[in-house]
C-alpha positions in Angstrom: 61.8 8.6 16.3 61.1 11.0 19.5 57.7 9.4 21.1 57.1 12.2 23.2 55.7 13.9 20.2 52.0 14.0 20.0 51.6 15.3 16.3 47.6 14.9 15.6 46.9 15.8 19.3 49.2 19.6 18.6 47.7 20.2 15.6 44.0 19.9 17.5 45.4 22.6 20.0 46.8 24.8 17.0 43.6 24.6 15.4 41.2 25.6 18.4 43.8 28.4 19.2 42.9 30.1 16.1 39.7 30.5 17.6 38.2 29.3 13.9 34.6 30.4 13.0 32.7 26.9 11.8 31.1 27.6 8.6 31.6 23.2 8.2 30.1 20.0 10.1 29.7 18.9 12.8 26.4 21.0 13.5 27.6 22.1 17.3 30.1 24.3 15.4 32.8 23.9 17.8 30.9 23.8 20.7 29.0 27.2 20.1 25.7 25.4 19.6 26.4 23.2 23.1 27.4 27.2 24.9 24.9 25.7 28.1 26.1 22.5 28.3 29.5 22.8 29.6 30.8 19.6 29.8 29.9 18.8 25.8 30.8 22.6 25.2 34.7 21.9 26.1 35.5 18.5 23.9 33.4 20.0 21.0 36.3 22.6 20.7 38.7 19.5 19.3 35.8 17.5 17.6 36.5 19.0 14.0 36.3 17.0 10.7 39.1 16.8 8.1 40.3 20.3 7.5 43.5 21.5 6.3 46.3 20.6 8.2 44.3 18.1 10.3 44.9 15.0 7.8 42.5 12.2 6.7 42.2 9.1 8.3 41.4 7.4 5.0 44.2 8.9 3.3 46.6 10.1 5.7 49.7 11.8 4.7 49.9 14.6 7.2 49.4 14.6 11.1 47.6 11.2 11.2 49.9 9.5 9.4 53.1 10.7 11.5 50.5 9.7 14.7 50.6 5.8 12.9 54.2 6.0 12.0 55.0 6.4 16.1 52.6 3.7 16.7 54.2 1.6 14.5 57.9 2.4 15.5 56.4 1.6 19.4 55.5 -1.7 18.8 58.3 -2.7 15.7 55.8 -3.6 13.2 55.5 -2.3 9.6 52.3 -0.7 10.0 49.8 0.4 12.6 46.5 1.6 11.9 44.4 4.1 14.5 40.5 2.8 14.9 37.7 4.7 16.0 35.3 2.0 16.2 36.8 -0.1 19.1 38.4 -3.4 18.5 35.2 -4.4 16.8 36.0 -2.7 14.0 39.6 -4.3 14.0 38.7 -7.8 14.7 36.4 -7.7 11.1 39.0 -6.1 9.6 41.5 -8.6 9.8 39.1 -11.8 9.3 38.0 -10.1 6.2 41.1 -9.1 4.5 42.8 -12.6 5.4 40.4 -14.7 4.3 38.3 -15.8 1.6 34.6 -17.2 1.9 34.8 -20.9 2.6 38.4 -20.8 3.9 38.8 -23.4 7.0 39.8 -20.7 10.0 40.9 -22.6 13.2 39.0 -19.9 16.3 39.0 -20.0 19.9 35.9 -21.0 21.2 35.8 -18.3 24.1 36.2 -15.1 21.4 34.8 -11.8 21.5 31.5 -11.8 19.6 33.1 -9.6 17.2 35.2 -12.3 16.3 32.3 -14.5 15.6 30.9 -11.7 13.8 33.8 -11.8 11.4 33.4 -15.4 10.8 29.7 -14.8 9.3 30.5 -11.7 7.2 33.5 -13.7 5.8 31.5 -16.7 5.4 34.5 -19.0 6.3 34.0 -22.4 7.5 35.3 -22.2 11.6 36.8 -24.7 13.1 36.3 -23.9 17.3 38.7 -25.3 19.5 37.9 -25.0 23.5 40.4 -23.6 25.3 41.5 -25.5 28.9 39.7 -25.0 32.5 41.2 -23.0 34.6 40.7 -24.6 37.8 41.9 -21.7 40.1 39.7 -19.3 38.6 37.1 -21.7 37.3 36.5 -20.3 34.1 38.0 -20.9 30.5 41.7 -20.4 30.2 44.2 -20.4 27.6 44.9 -22.6 24.3 47.1 -25.3 24.5 50.0 -25.9 22.4 49.0 -29.7 22.0 45.7 -29.0 20.9 46.8 -26.7 17.9 49.3 -29.4 16.7 46.2 -32.0 16.7 43.4 -29.4 15.0 46.5 -28.9 12.4 47.0 -32.7 11.9 43.3 -33.5 12.3 42.1 -31.0 9.6 44.3 -30.5 6.9 43.1 -27.1 5.0 43.6 -24.5 7.8 44.2 -21.2 6.4 44.7 -19.7 9.5 44.1 -19.4 13.3 42.1 -16.7 15.4 43.0 -16.4 18.9 42.2 -14.3 22.1 45.3 -13.6 24.1 45.0 -12.3 27.0 41.4 -13.8 28.0 39.3 -10.8 30.2 40.8 -12.2 33.6 44.8 -11.3 32.0 45.5 -15.1 32.0 47.9 -16.2 29.0 49.5 -18.8 27.7 52.2 -20.2 25.4 51.2 -18.4 22.4 55.1 -18.0 20.9 55.1 -21.4 20.5 51.9 -21.7 19.2 52.9 -19.0 16.2 55.8 -20.7 15.5 54.1 -23.6 15.0 51.8 -22.3 12.5 54.2 -20.1 10.7 56.1 -23.4 9.8 53.1 -24.3 7.5 52.7 -21.1 6.0 49.5 -20.2 8.3 48.8 -16.9 10.1 47.7 -15.8 13.2 45.1 -13.4 13.9 45.5 -12.2 18.0 43.0 -10.6 19.3 45.4 -8.8 22.1 42.1 -6.3 23.1 43.6 -6.4 26.9 47.2 -6.4 25.9 48.7 -3.4 24.6 50.6 -2.8 27.3 52.4 -5.9 27.1 55.3 -4.3 25.5 56.4 -2.6 28.6 58.0 -6.2 29.9 58.2 -8.1 33.0 56.5 -8.6 35.1 53.6 -8.3 32.5 53.2 -10.9 29.7 54.9 -11.3 26.8 52.8 -9.2 23.9 51.6 -11.0 20.6 53.5 -8.6 18.5 56.8 -9.5 19.9 55.9 -12.8 19.8 55.4 -12.8 15.7 51.7 -13.0 14.9 50.6 -11.8 11.4 47.8 -9.0 12.9 47.2 -7.7 16.4 44.3 -5.4 17.7 44.6 -3.7 20.7 42.0 -2.0 22.8 43.7 1.4 23.8 41.0 2.5 26.0 40.8 -0.5 27.9 44.3 -0.3 30.1 45.9 2.9 28.2 44.2 6.4 28.7 42.7 6.4 25.1 39.0 7.3 25.0 36.0 4.7 24.8 36.3 3.2 20.9 39.8 3.7 20.5 41.9 1.2 19.3 45.1 0.1 17.7 45.5 -2.4 14.6 48.9 -3.8 14.2 50.2 -5.6 10.6 53.5 -7.5 10.8 53.0 -10.4 8.6 54.6 -12.0 5.3 51.9 -14.3 4.8 48.8 -11.6 4.2 48.3 -8.4 2.1 48.2 -5.2 3.3 46.3 -3.6 0.5 43.4 -5.7 1.4 43.7 -4.8 5.0 43.7 -1.0 4.4 40.5 -1.7 2.0 38.5 -3.2 4.4 39.6 -0.7 6.9 38.1 2.3 5.0 34.7 0.3 4.2 34.2 -0.3 7.9 35.5 2.3 9.8 33.2 6.1 9.8 34.0 7.9 6.8 33.5 10.5 9.6 36.1 9.9 12.2 36.3 11.5 15.2 39.0 13.7 16.4 38.6 13.7 19.8 39.0 9.6 19.9 42.3 10.2 17.6 44.0 12.4 19.6 43.8 10.8 22.7 44.8 7.5 20.5 48.0 9.9 19.9 48.2 10.8 23.6 47.8 7.0 24.9 51.0 5.6 22.5 53.0 8.6 23.6 52.1 7.8 27.3 53.1 4.2 26.8 56.3 5.1 24.9 57.3 7.6 27.6 56.5 5.0 30.4 60.1 4.5 32.4 61.6 1.7 34.2 61.0 4.2 37.4 56.7 4.1 36.1 56.1 0.4 35.7 58.4 -0.2 39.3 55.5 2.2 40.8 53.2 1.2 39.1 53.7 -2.8 40.2 54.2 -1.4 44.0 51.0 0.3 44.2 49.6 -2.5 42.7 51.0 -5.2 45.0 50.4 -3.1 47.9 46.5 -2.8 47.2 46.4 -6.8 46.2 48.0 -7.2 49.5 45.2 -5.1 51.8 43.2 -7.0 49.4 44.0 -10.3 51.1 43.9 -9.0 54.5 40.3 -8.5 53.9 38.8 -12.2 55.3 36.8 -13.9 54.3 37.8 -12.2 50.5 40.2 -14.3 48.3 42.4 -13.3 45.7 42.8 -15.6 42.7 47.0 -15.7 41.7 48.2 -16.7 38.8 52.1 -15.5 37.6 50.8 -16.2 33.9 48.3 -13.9 33.7 48.5 -9.3 33.6 49.1 -8.1 37.6 46.7 -5.8 36.4 44.0 -7.8 36.5 42.8 -8.7 39.9 40.0 -11.1 40.5 38.5 -11.4 44.1 36.0 -14.1 45.6 33.9 -14.0 48.4 33.1 -17.9 49.6 29.6 -17.3 50.5 27.9 -15.1 47.7 28.2 -15.3 43.9 30.4 -12.5 42.0 27.2 -10.8 40.5 25.8 -10.3 44.3 29.3 -9.3 45.4 29.3 -6.8 42.7 26.0 -5.4 43.4 28.0 -4.7 47.1 30.6 -3.0 45.6 28.5 -0.8 43.5 26.2 0.2 46.5 29.5 1.4 47.9 30.5 3.0 44.8 33.3 1.1 43.2 32.5 -0.5 39.9 34.2 -3.4 38.9 34.8 -4.4 35.2 32.4 -7.7 35.7 31.4 -10.4 37.2 30.4 -13.8 37.2 29.1 -17.2 39.0 32.4 -16.7 41.0 34.6 -13.8 40.8 34.9 -10.3 40.6 37.3 -8.9 37.8 39.1 -5.1 39.0 41.3 -3.7 36.6 44.2 -1.5 37.8 45.4 1.7 36.2 48.8 1.8 34.7 50.3 4.7 36.9 53.0 6.7 36.1 55.8 7.7 39.1 53.8 9.3 41.5 50.5 9.4 40.3 47.8 9.0 43.2 44.7 6.5 42.9 42.3 6.1 45.7 43.6 2.0 46.5 43.6 2.7 50.3 40.0 4.8 49.9 38.9 1.6 48.2 39.7 -0.7 50.7 37.9 1.0 53.0 34.5 0.8 51.4 35.2 -3.0 50.9 35.4 -3.3 54.6 32.2 -1.5 54.4 30.9 -4.3 52.1 32.1 -7.3 54.0 30.1 -5.8 57.1 27.2 -6.3 55.4 27.1 -9.6 54.1 25.3 -12.1 55.7 26.9 -15.2 55.7 23.9 -17.3 55.6 21.7 -15.2 53.3 23.2 -16.9 50.2 24.8 -19.8 48.6 26.8 -20.1 45.6 25.6 -22.4 43.0 27.9 -25.2 41.7 28.2 -25.5 38.3 31.9 -26.3 38.0 31.9 -30.1 36.4 29.6 -28.7 34.4 30.8 -25.9 32.8 34.5 -28.2 32.5 32.9 -30.6 30.4 31.0 -28.4 28.5 32.3 -28.1 25.4 34.2 -30.8 23.0 37.8 -29.9 22.1 36.9 -29.6 18.5 33.5 -28.0 17.2 32.1 -27.4 14.0 28.8 -26.2 13.2 26.6 -28.2 11.2 25.5 -25.8 8.5 27.4 -23.3 7.1 26.9 -19.5 7.6 25.3 -19.1 3.9 22.8 -21.7 4.4 22.0 -20.3 7.9 20.7 -17.3 6.7 18.4 -19.1 4.5 16.5 -21.4 7.3 13.4 -19.9 9.0 13.4 -19.8 12.3 11.2 -19.1 15.4 11.1 -18.8 19.2 11.0 -21.8 22.1 11.3 -21.9 25.6 14.8 -22.0 26.8 14.1 -25.5 28.3 12.6 -26.6 25.4 15.5 -26.2 23.3 17.5 -29.1 23.8 19.1 -30.5 20.8 18.0 -28.1 18.5 20.4 -25.4 16.7 20.6 -21.8 17.7 19.6 -19.4 15.5 20.9 -16.4 17.5 24.4 -16.4 19.5 24.1 -15.6 23.0 26.4 -13.7 24.8 26.6 -12.3 28.3 28.4 -9.2 28.4 30.5 -8.3 29.5 32.9 -10.1 29.0 31.2 -10.5 25.6 32.4 -14.1 24.8 29.5 -16.0 23.2 27.9 -18.8 25.5 26.1 -20.4 22.6 27.0 -19.9 19.3 24.5 -18.8 16.0 24.2 -22.7 14.1 25.1 -24.3 17.4 23.7 -27.5 19.0 22.0 -26.6 22.2 22.8 -28.6 24.4 21.3 -30.2 28.3 24.0 -28.7 30.3 24.1 -25.2 28.4 20.7 -25.1 28.8 21.5 -25.5 32.4 23.5 -23.2 33.4 22.2 -20.5 31.1 19.1 -20.7 33.2 21.7 -19.8 36.7 22.8 -16.8 34.9 19.6 -15.5 34.1 18.5 -15.9 37.5 21.3 -13.7 38.4 20.6 -10.9 36.1 23.2 -11.4 34.2 22.7 -9.1 31.2 23.2 -10.4 27.7 23.6 -9.3 23.8 21.6 -11.6 21.5 18.5 -13.6 22.7 16.1 -10.6 23.2 13.4 -12.8 24.5 16.1 -14.2 26.9 14.3 -12.7 30.2 11.1 -13.9 28.9 13.1 -17.5 29.0 13.0 -17.9 25.7 15.4 -18.5 22.3 15.5 -18.7 18.7 16.0 -21.5 16.8 16.2 -22.8 13.4 13.3 -24.8 12.0 16.5 -27.8 10.5 
């Protein structure tokens, strides 16, 4: 197939060239109602609906179907789908379509909140498996093969495995062997590979979950590839799961008024990746490596390196301040990182084609200014390493089922008084969107200790609407 083609994007261009007069939704009428707002006026010309020649996402047989066929051809899978509600909707659909209520499912504990929400909606019984602790990054790492083997031996009725690969910092692990072990037992493996749609480019990028044999894989095309926000891919390549159920849930969960600009950007992002050649890859690695080399010269900044991680994920650290504080300094100079944690700041580098420019040199100059502003005596890093390392058991099961939790009364308590109680809400630092305290989980003293530090440092949270009041919702159990 000719991966240079962009059927949906081309159809939108041809439609706009006709200078069509809109007597259909949306109400901005091809941007005419937005004529004084130039930014929205231009994009609105392509923000159309299911018109003749533009196909229908939920019954694709024309240009959208052709675009999805090109996507499946690129990733070498049975079917691929455009997602216009982000990887969130892909994660929900793959879970709901793969399991029945009451099924036992092995789930990586440091998964995105959309995975946790999918478990709740599906009414499954999750067995959470904790990742190893990454000593260099001082964050949660990947899943160990031996832990998967032990889990499958200890819990005989597991119906599926849900994993996150890579983690937010680009760290990977031996996913190939995990998939092989699971498939020998006829257990499907679902992978949230939101940050790895470019892994099919091959070394020095890690291997892709798609090429390693995962049954369903979800990609955030807007995180690394040049798609619009909320644009994602879902790939189905399973002998163990039912694709008709998956299609049904995608139709239920996705908007019946899909965004054509988002879908067109997915078409373009797929072509961008598919036409990425060895010169492009070499250029990207050369530019990013040069940037990392310059960062290493900026004392006392440290670049945390790991051969098993995505080279586009760059983690930096200052010895005298927290990652949160370093992020604030960087933003004052106009540099906006992806996220910060207690120790680190994460930068995501671009996937460049040959000769494309990016302001790496300007960034280095701005960081030099940042470093002159940091007084090494004014801040101190709160050491939480030992607490974080030992905070989770290897395997954990919530005490009550999600159905039972939905019937229980809840109330608010001070965080300091929540130890030993059952959380009635998930507490999710965002980004990265990985639950810190799970719905139905017992709140421990160590979790309270670290949560109070995160609040003090100004971390943003999803869930826990009274977190700034230092209150948390618990069940009356």
